[in-house]
PADO-318418 format. One record per residue: z, y, x of N, C-alpha, C in turn; residue in one letter. Coordinates in steps of 0.02 Angstrom, whole numbers, plus 32768, in hexadecimal, padded with zeros to 4 digits. Layout:
REM residues N
ZYXZYXZYXA/...
This chain:
REM residues 318
6335ADF1E41E6382ADE9E418638BAD99E40CM/63C2AD8BE42B63D5AD3DE42363FCAD3DE3E4T/63EDAD0AE3BF640AACFDE3806445ACC5E38CV/6480ACCFE37E64B9ACA5E38C64AFAC6AE361P/64CCAC30E37964CBABF2E35164F5AC00E30BP/64E4ABD6E2DC6508ABE6E29A6524ABAAE282R/6560ABB6E25D6587AB81E2366581AB97E1EDI/6569AB63E1C66566AB73E17E659DAB46E15CL/65D1AB6BE1396602AB44E11865FFAB4BE0CCV/65F7AB14E0A665EEAB0FE05D6636AB0CE045L/6646AB44E0186689AB3EDFF5667BAB67DFB5R/664EAB5ADF88663AAB85DF586664AB7EDF17A/66A8AB88DF2266DAAB7EDEF066FDABC3DEE3L/6744ABBDDED8676BABFBDEC26793AC18DEF6G/67C0AC46DEE267EDAC6FDF10681DAC3FDF33L/683CAC15DF0A6873ABE6DF286852ABB3DF4FG/6816ABA2DF4567F1AB67DF6D67DBAB85DFAED/67C7ABC8DFAD67BDABE7DFED67F7ABF7E018L/682AAC09DFFA686CAC0EE01B6885ABCCE039L/687FAB93E0146891AB58E02C6867AB45E06CA/682CAB5CE0736802AB47E0A56800AB77E0E0G/6831ABA4E0DD6835ABD7E1206848ABAEE15BV/6876AB8AE158688AAB61E198684CAB43E1B9P/681FAB24E18D67DFAAFEE1A867B1AB30E1C3A/67AAAB6BE19D677BAB9AE1B86791ABBBE1FBL/67D1ABCEE1FB67E5ABE1E23767E0ABACE278R/67EEAB74E26667DEAB41E29A679BAB40E2B2A/676DAB46E28A6724AB45E2976717AB88E2C6L/6735ABB7E2B5672AABFBE2E16747ABF2E323R/677CABD0E32B679BABC2E36D6774AB97E394R/6756AB64E3756730AB2FE39066EEAB4AE3A7A/66D2AB78E3826693AB95E3946691ABDFE38EH/66B5AC02E3B866BDAC47E3B76673AC6DE3C3P/6642AC4DE3DE6607AC6AE3E465D3AC60E3B1G/65E7AC41E37D65B7AC32E34365C6AC68E311H/6592AC79E2E46599ACA1E2A965A9AC6DE272E/65EAAC79E24F65F3AC55E21965DEAC6CE1D5T/65C5AC49E1B365A5AC5FE16D65C4AC35E13EV/65E9AC57E10B6605AC30E0D965E0AC2FE08FL/65CCABF9E07D65A9ABF9E03965DEABEFE006A/65E4AC26DFDE661CAC2FDFAA6607AC65DF7BA/662DAC67DF43661AAC9DDF12661FACE1DF33P/65F4AD0BDF1465EEAD56DF2F662EAD6FDF2EA/6658AD70DEF76690AD93DEE866C5AD86DF20E/66BAAD4EDF4466EDAD3EDF7766E2AD5BDFC2L/66ACAD8ADFBF669FADA9DFFC66DBADC7E022E/6701ADF7DFF66735AE18E01C6766ADE7E037P/6774ADAFE00C67A4AD7EE0296790AD5EE06CV/6751AD46E0666738AD2DE0A5673CAD5EE0DFA/6735AD9CE0D86731ADC9E114677DADD1E12FA/67B1ADCEE0FE67F0ADCFE1226811AD96E140V/67F0AD60E1366805AD1AE15667FBAD22E1A9T/67CBAD50E1BF67BBAD51E2076791AD15E21BG/677AACECE1F26754ACAEE20C670FACAEE1E7A/6700ACE2E1C366BCACE0E1AB6693AD19E1C0V/665AAD11E1D86630AD52E1EA6601AD65E1ACD/65EFAD39E18365C4AD4DE14765CCAD1BE119R/65C7AD34E0D165C9AD10E0996589AD07E07CL/6572ACCBE0706533ACBBE04F653EACACE007L/652BACD7DFD56543ACCBDF906528AC84DF7BP/6555AC65DF546547AC1DDF46657AAC0EDF0EA/6564ABF7DED46595ABDDDEA3656AABBCDE69S/6588AB97DE456570AB78DE0865A0AB73DDCEA/658CAB6CDD9065B9AB64DD5965E9AB29DD61P/6628AB37DD4C6654AB03DD4B666BAAE9DD9AG/6659AB1CDDCA6670AB0EDE056648AACDDE2DR/6610AAC3DE0E65E1AA8BDE2865C0AA97DE60E/659FAA68DE826578AA7CDEC26540AAA5DEB1V/6536AADEDED764FDAB09DEC764BBAAE1DED0P/6489AAEDDEA2644AAAC9DEA86421AAD9DEE8P/6427AB11DF0C6413AB1DDF43643AAB5BDF6ES/6424AB60DFB06444AB9ADFD26408ABC7DFF2L/6417AC05DFE963DBAC36E00063EBAC3DE04BD/63DBAC02E07363E1AC07E0BB63A6AC1FE0D9W/639DAC46E10D635CAC57E12B6368AC4FE173S/632EAC46E19A632EAC41E1E06333ABFEE1F1G/6346ABEEE2326345ABA9E24F6380AB85E227P/637EAB3BE22963B1AB17E20163F4AB26E22CP/6433AB1EE2066473AB31E227647BAAFCE25AP/649BAB13E29064ACAAE8E2CC64E2AAB9E2AED/6511AACBE28C6544AAA4E272654AAAB5E220I/654CAA81E1F76556AA8DE1AC659EAA65E19EA/65C7AA81E1786607AA63E16C6612AA69E120V/661EAA25E1006623AA22E0B7666FAA24E0ADD/668BAA60E09866CCAA6EE08166D1AA72E035L/6695AA5CE0166694AA66DFC966B0AA29DFAAH/66A4A9EADFC566C0A9AFDFA766A2A972DFC3G/66A8A93BDF9F6691A8F9DFC7664AA8DCDF9DN/6635A900DF7565FCA8E9DF4E65BCA8E3DF74G/6594A8BDDF626556A8B7DF866533A8EFDF80A/6530A914DF40650CA951DF32651EA98ADF6DA/6560A995DF7A656AA9CBDFAA6551A9B8DFF2S/655BA971DFFC653FA95FE03E64F1A968E046H/64CEA954E00E6485A950E00C6471A9A0E00BR/6495A9CFDFF4647EAA13DFF56480AA26E03CL/64AAAA1FE06264B2AA32E0A66478AA0EE0D4L/6475A9C9E0C0644AA99CE0E86402A9BCE0E0M/63F6A9D5E0A663B7A9F8E09C63A2AA30E0C6G/63D1AA4DE0E363C7AA82E11463BCAA6AE160L/63BCAA2EE16563ABAA0CE1A563DBAA29E1DER/6419AA25E1D1644BAA45E2076448AA15E248P/644BAA2FE2816451AA05E2BD648DA9D5E2B9R/64C6A9EAE2986501A9C3E28D6520A9CCE24DK/6538A99AE2216555A99EE1E46596A987E1EAL/65D2A9A8E1E2661BA998E1DB6625A986E18EL/6635A951E177663EA93AE13A6660A8F5E131A/6682A8EBE0FA66A7A8ACE0ED6671A87BE0E6F/6680A83DE0F36659A803E0E3664AA7F9E09FA/660BA7E6E08965FBA7D4E03F65D5A78FE03BH/65E2A766E00D65C1A722E0106575A72CE003P/655CA763DFE76518A76BDFD564F3A788E017D/651DA79FE04B64FCA7BCE0776514A7A3E0C0L/6502A76BE0CF651BA740E107650FA764E144P/64E1A798E14B64D6A7B7E18C6509A7E5E1A1G/6538A7F9E1726567A829E18465A5A805E1A2I/65C2A818E1E065EEA7F5E2036632A818E201D/6641A834E1C56682A855E1BB66B5A823E1A5G/66F5A83DE1A7672AA81EE1936732A80BE14AP/675EA7D9E1356762A7CCE0EB6784A803E0C4P/6774A808E0816792A839E05867CFA815E034W/6807A83BE0316843A824E0126856A851DFD3Y/684FA833DF986850A862DF5A6897A87DDF5AA/68CEA860DF716913A880DF6B6927A8B1DF9AE/68F4A8BCDFCB690EA8EBE0036914A932DFE8E/6936A955E00C6942A9A3E0006905A9C3E016H/68F0A9F5DFF468AFAA12E00168B1AA33E045E/68E4AA55E05E68E2AA79E0A068D7AA3CE0D5R/6902AA06E0D668FEA9CEE0FD68C0A9AFE0FED/68A0A9A4E0C1685FA981E0C26829A9A5E0EFR/681AA9DDE0EA67E3A9FFE10F67F7AA05E159W/683CAA0DE168684FAA07E1AF683FA9C7E1CDC/6850A98FE1A66847A94CE1C167FEA93EE1CDR/67D1A95CE19D678DA955E1A86776A96EE1E7L/678DA9ACE1FB677EA9C7E23B679BA9A8E276L/67D9A992E26A67F6A969E2A767C9A926E2B4Q/67B2A90CE27D678AA8CFE28A674AA8D4E2B6A/6735A91DE2B666FCA92DE2E76716A954E325Y/6752A947E3316769A963E371677FA9AFE370G/6789A9CAE3396797AA10E33667E8AA13E321I/6810AA36E346684FAA3CE3326857AA6EE2FED/6884AA5DE2C5688BAA84E28B68D0AA81E272A/68F1AAB9E2646935AABEE2496938AAD1E1FFD/694BAA9DE1DA6950AAAFE1906981AAEFE180P/69AEAAFAE1B069DCAB34E19E69C6AB74E1AAA/6981AB7DE1C36962ABBDE1DB6941ABDCE19CD/6972ABFBE1776961AC13E133696BAC5AE128V/698FAC81E15969A1ACC2E14F6960ACEFE150R/6965AD22E1256931AD55E1256955AD96E144L/6928ADC4E15D6948AE01E1786965AE2EE13AP/698CAE59E14769ACAE8AE1106975AEB1E0FAR/696FAEBAE0BB693FAEE5E09A6945AF2DE0B1P/690EAF4EE0BA6913AF9DE0C7691CAFC3E08DR/690DAFA7E04E6910AFC7E0106956AFCBDFFCT/6975AFFFDFDC69B1B004DFC469B7AFDFDF7CA/69F6AFBDDF7C6A01AF97DF3E69FFAFC4DF03S/69EBAFB2DEC869F0AFDBDE8B6A3CAFCADE68P/6A57AFA3DE7F6AA1AF90DE666ACCAF6FDE99A/6ADAAF94DED16B0BAF78DF026B49AF5FDEE7P/6B5AAF1FDEF46BA4AF06DEE76B9EAEE4DEA2G/6B68AEE4DE866B69AEC8DE3D6B65AE7ADE3DA/6B79AE5EDE086B69AE15DDFD6B2EAE0FDDD8V/6AFEADEADDF56AB7ADDEDDDF6AB1ADA8DDBBV/6AA1ADA5DD736A8CAD6ADD546A46AD6ADD42L/6A26AD2ADD5269E7AD24DD4769DBACE4DD1AH/69CCACF1DCD869CCACBBDCA4698BAC90DCA7P/6951ACA4DCC8691DAC87DCC4690AAC52DCF8G/68DBAC21DCED68CEABF5DD246885ABD9DD15A/686BABB0DD3E6829AB99DD3B6810AB6EDCFAG/6846AB55DCE06836AB29DCA26875AB32DC72S/686AAB21DC3668A1AB2ADBFF68DBAAF7DC0CP/68C9AAC1DC3568FEAA87DC3F692DAAA9DC6FA/691FAADCDC996950AAFADCC8696EAB32DCB7R/6966AB52DC776980AB89DC5C69C4AB7CDC35C/69F7AB95DC536A36AB94DC356A36ABC4DBF4W/6A57ABADDBC06A58ABDCDB7F6A64AC2ADB8BP/6A44AC53DB6A6A4BAC9CDB776A9BACAFDB60V/6AB3AC87DB2D6AF1ACA3DB106B26AC8EDB42E/6B1DAC59DB736B56AC40DB9F6B4FAC7ADBD2R/6B15AC8FDBEC6B0EACC9DC1F6B35AD08DC02Y/6B24AD10DBC26B49AD4FDBA46B91AD45DB9EA/6BB2AD09DB9E6BFEAD00DB9A6C12AD0EDBE6A/6BEAACF7DC176C01AD04DC586BFDAD4ADC6FV/6BC7AD68DC556BC5ADB6DC5E6BFBADDBDC41A/6C11ADC8DC076C43ADEDDBDF6C7FADE6DBFET/6C99ADABDC1D6CD8ADA0DC3A6CDCADC4DC7CE/6C9BADC1DCAB6CA0ADE0DCE66C9EAE28DCE0L/6C83AE4BDCAD6C8DAE93DCA16CDAAEADDC8CR/6CEFAE77DC656D38AE85DC5B6D68AE83DC96A/6D4AAE63DCC46D78AE66DCFD6D68AEA0DD31R/6D3CAECEDD1B6D29AF08DD366CF4AF00DD69G/6CCBAED4DD616C8AAEC6DD8D6C51AEE4DD67L/6C22AEFFDD966BE1AF10DD766BB1AED1DD73R/6B90AEC8DD3B6B64AE90DD336B25AEA9DD20V/6AF1AE90DD436AA7AEA2DD386A86AE64DD2BV/6A4AAE67DD036A25AE31DCF669DFAE39DD15V/69BFAE03DD2B6977AE0FDD41694EADD8DD22T/690BADDEDD2868E4ADB1DD09689AADBBDD29G/686CAD88DD28682CAD93DD396800ADB5DD0AG/67BEADBEDD1F678CADE9DCF66787ADCCDCB5A/6790AD90DCA46781AD73DC6167CAAD5ADC3FD/6801AD77DC596841AD65DC3D6860AD9FDC1BE/6838ADD4DC056850AE0FDBE56887AE01DBAFG/686BADD2DB78688DADC6DB3F68D3ADA1DB53D/68CFAD76DB7A6910AD54DB93693DAD84DBB1L/6926ADADDBDF6955ADE6DC006973AE10DBCCV/6947AE20DB98695CAE51DB626997AE32DB36A/6989ADEDDB2769C3ADCDDB026A03ADC7DB1DR/6A03ADBBDB5F6A35ADB6DB856A5FADFBDB8CL/6A3BAE2BDB976A4FAE73DB9F6A71AE86DB5BA/6A54AE75DB226A70AE89DAE26AA4AE64DACDK/6AADAE27DADB6AE7ADFBDAD06B21AE0EDAF5Q/6B19AE20DB396B48AE36DB676B5CAE81DB5EA/6B33AEA8DB3A6B42AEEADB326B33AF0EDB74G/6AFFAEF9DB9E6AF8AF21DBD56ACEAF64DBD4L/6AE0AF96DBF86AB7AFD7DBF36A78AFCDDC0CP/6A48AFF4DBFC6A01AFF2DC1769F8AFF5DC65D/6A2BB00FDC7E6A2DB022DCCD6A40AFD8DCEFT/6A52AFAEDCCA6A63AF6BDCE66A3FAF34DCD1D/69FEAF44DCBB69D3AF17DCA56989AF22DCCFV/6979AEE3DCF26947AEEBDD236915AEB1DD0DF/68F7AEBEDCD668BFAE8ADCC1687CAEA4DCD6G/684FAE7BDCC86807AE8CDCD467F5AE78DD1BG/681DAE5BDD416807AE47DD866811AE7ADDB7G/684AAE8ADDD76855AEBADE096826AEA8DE46L/6804AEE1DE6467E6AED6DEA2680DAEB1DED5P/67F1AE88DF02681DAE5EDF2C684BAE87DF50F/6839AEBDDF6E6867AEE4DF9B68A1AEF9DF73G/689FAF0FDF3068D9AF21DF106904AEE6DEF7R/68DFAEACDEE36908AE70DED0692DAE5DDF12L/6908AE57DF4B692FAE40DF82696CAE70DF9AA/6969AEB0DF91699CAEDBDF9D69D5AED4DF6BA/69C3AEC6DF2D69F5AEBBDEFA6A1EAE76DF06L/69F9AE47DF176A1AAE0DDF2A6A44AE12DF6EV/6A2AAE2BDFA06A49AE36DFDE6A95AE5DDFD6A/6A92AE8ADFAC6AC9AEADDFA56AF7AEA1DF61D/6AE9AE65DF496B0DAE50DF0E6B4FAE3BDF18A/6B7AAE41DEEB6BC0AE21DEEF6BBAADD2DEEEH/6B89ADB8DEBB6B84AD70DEB86B3BAD6DDE88V/6B1CAD3CDE986AE0AD28DE6F6AF0ACE8DE49V/6AE3ACEEDE036AF4ACB5DDD86AAEACA3DDBAI/6A92AC6ADDC36A50AC5EDDAC6A4BAC11DD9FS/6A15ABF9DD826A00ABB2DD8169DFABA5DDC6G/69C5AB6BDDCB699DAB4EDE026956AB6EDE06D/6950ABB0DE206915ABD4DE1F6912ABFCDE64T/68D9AC27DE6268CEAC4EDEA5690AAC78DEBCG/692DAC9FDE8D695AACCBDEA1699AACACDEBDI/69A6AC69DEB569D6AC45DED869CAAC3ADF1BA/698BAC33DF286976AC27DF726976AC6BDF91H/696DACA0DF6D696CACE3DF8E69B5ACF5DFA2L/69E9ACDCDF786A2AACEADF846A37ACCCDFC8A/6A26AC84DFC76A33AC66E00E6A17AC8CE048V/69D7AC9EE03C69B7ACC1E07369D9ACFDE08CA/6A02AD1FE0676A27AD5DE0726A6CAD4BE073H/6A82AD0DE07D6AD0ACFCE0816AFCAD19E04EA/6AD6AD2CE0116B02AD47DFD76B21AD12DFB2T/6B5FAD17DF9A6B82ACE5DF726B5DACD5DF3CR/6B5AAC95DF246B2EAC7DDEF46B54AC44DEC8S/6B40AC3FDE896B59AC04DE5D6B1AABF3DE3EV/6B03ABB2DE4B6AC4AB98DE3B6ACFAB65DE05T/6AB5AB66DDCA6AB8AB36DD926A7AAB05DD93L/6A96AAC3DDA56A58AA8FDDB06A5AAA66DD6EF/6A1EAA51DD666A02AA23DD2F69C3AA3BDD19G/6998AA09DD156997A9C3DD186993A9A5DD61P/6980A9D0DD91697CA9BDDDD969BDA9C4DE00V/69D1A996DE216A0EA99EDE416A10A9C8DE89P/6A46A9E5DE996A46AA17DED46A3DA9F0DF1AP/6A3CA9AADF176A32A985DF5369ECA98CDF62S/69BDA9A1DF386979A9B0DF4A6968A9FCDF4DR/6983AA27DF2A6972AA6CDF2E69B4AA9DDF39W/69EEAA85DF3E6A23AAAEDF436A2EAAD9DF80G/6A5FAAFCDF816A6BAB27DFC16A8EAAFCDFFAP/6A85AB14E0356AA0AAEDE06C6AF1AAEFE067P/6B10AABFE08A6B59AAC3E0876B76AAFFE09BP/6BB1AB10E0846BCDAB4DE0906BFDAB6DE05EG/6C2EAB98E06C6C5BABACE03C6C3DABE6E00DP/6C00AC00E0256BE5AC3BDFFE6BBEAC28DFBFR/6BB3ABE3DFB76B7EABD9DF816BA2AB97DF5EH/6BA1AB9DDF186BBBAB63DEEE6B81AB49DEC4R/6B75AB0BDECB6B45AAEEDE9F6B62AAC5DE66A/6B4CAAD3DE286B77AAAADDF46B4AAA75DDD7L/6B5CAA44DDD16B30AA01DDBF6B61A9CEDDA4W/6B4CA9B0DD6C6B74A97FDD486B45A93BDD44Y/6B08A94EDD476AD7A90DDD3E6AD7A8EEDCF3G/6AB0A8BFDCE06A7FA8A0DD126A41A8C6DD19P/6A17A8B1DD4769D4A8CFDD5569A9A8C7DD11E/697CA8FDDD026957A8F9DCC86911A90FDCD0G/68EDA92ADCA968A1A936DCA868A1A981DCBED/688AA98FDCF56886A9D1DD0A684DAA03DCDBP/6824A9DADCBE67EFA9FDDC9667FFA9FBDC45H/6844A9F4DC356857A9EFDBF46853AA3ADBD2G/6843AA35DB92683EAA72DB69687CAA8CDB4DR/68B3AA6CDB6268F8AA83DB4F6926AA81DB89R/695CAAA7DB876991AAA4DBB669A7AA5CDBC7P/69A8AA43DC0069BEAA02DC0F6A00A9F6DBFDD/6A13A9BBDBE06A54A9A5DBD16A85A9AEDC0DP/6A70A99BDC446A96A9A7DC856AAEA9F0DC8EA/6A7BAA1BDC866A89AA63DC896AB4AA76DC51L/6AABAA5FDC146ADEAA76DBDB6B29AA5FDBE6L/6B33AA2CDC106B77AA1DDC1A6BA2AA4BDC46R/6B79AA86DC626B9FAAB2DC826BB4AAE5DC4FI/6BF2AB01DC5A6C10AB2CDC276C16AB6FDC4BT/6C1AABA1DC226C2DABEEDC3C6C6FABE4DC6BP/6C98ABC3DC526CD4ABB8DC786CD1AB99DCC4G/6C9AAB6BDCC16C8FAB50DD016C6FAB82DD30D/6C46ABAADD146C25ABE1DD436C5BAC15DD59V/6C85AC2ADD2B6CB4AC57DD416CE4AC41DD6BL/6CF4AC03DD6C6D25ABE6DD986D00ABDADDE1R/6CC5ABC5DDE06C9EABBFDE1C6C92AC07DE43A/6C82AC39DE1D6C80AC7EDE386CC0AC93DE56A/6CF4AC8ADE2D6D37AC9FDE466D52AC78DE8BG/6D31AC41DE986D43AC1CDED16D1BAC30DF14R/6CE7AC57DF086CBFAC70DF416CEEAC9CDF72L/6CE7AC9BDFAC6D0FACC4DFD66CFAAD09DFCDP/6D2BAD3EDFD06D23AD82DFC86D0CAD95DF84G/6D15AD70DF4F6D09AD85DF0D6D49ADA7DEF4T/6D3EADDCDEC76D72AE01DEB66D8FADE6DE6DR/6DCDADE9DE5E6DE4ADD7DE266E12AE12DE02H/6DEFAE43DDE56E17AE7FDDCA6E47AE66DD91P/
């Protein structure tokens, strides 16, 4: 049996990172339709990778703190093409170089002069960055190619406002009491409000639910399976969250969203231009690894969020 040529893509990060990388993954698929595309990413992202239509197989790979994995469980001949979508550090480049791919697509790095990639721009938007990398190697890529197919699973709360208070670091977590104030006002207007959270955010979700007086039926903590989460987001009235994975999922399903930014500006991680998404940002830029909510994020008030949600097309004002 003939083994097809293989592309190995490294992006061992989170949900939002994978969704921001979808345009680049699809560009690789279009450019190399006869290749098997293998994505090195955390195992829990396998169902996400599958629905992109651009990944044939997920190779489990992760490291604490979203660092570069120490190794990859690659077997068989070297990859025909290896693509570093993880970052611009020498560590991720060297990890892929160690597999001796026939070709490596990566940004240039001063410690690795043998890589002929384009320069890295720190201020570039994440979707644009990876598409530009591929374009430098002659592969056409569209940063707007972010849509996912409609989930087959039924939404557990169709038409609800989805609040997601968690994020990857404390610096990006808007205070629970402010989310509760938003929830209380929206419920007073006759809207159903539900709250979601990841597997390790049970306490956060419980605190918000208690302060907002939400019934148990409207609390989805503990990390919904991806299919149910995608269905919830796809059929939501609006998604309100910080700068985290669920905001990217709302973009992928063209669901109205209000995203609260700080300490990182939306110019690097925000939604694409369009009336269905509002990015709230006052600045200045801060420390994305801070242990407390960033001052820029704290400048956003519940009133700001409610006004932004009310200005989205098709939102109801009971």
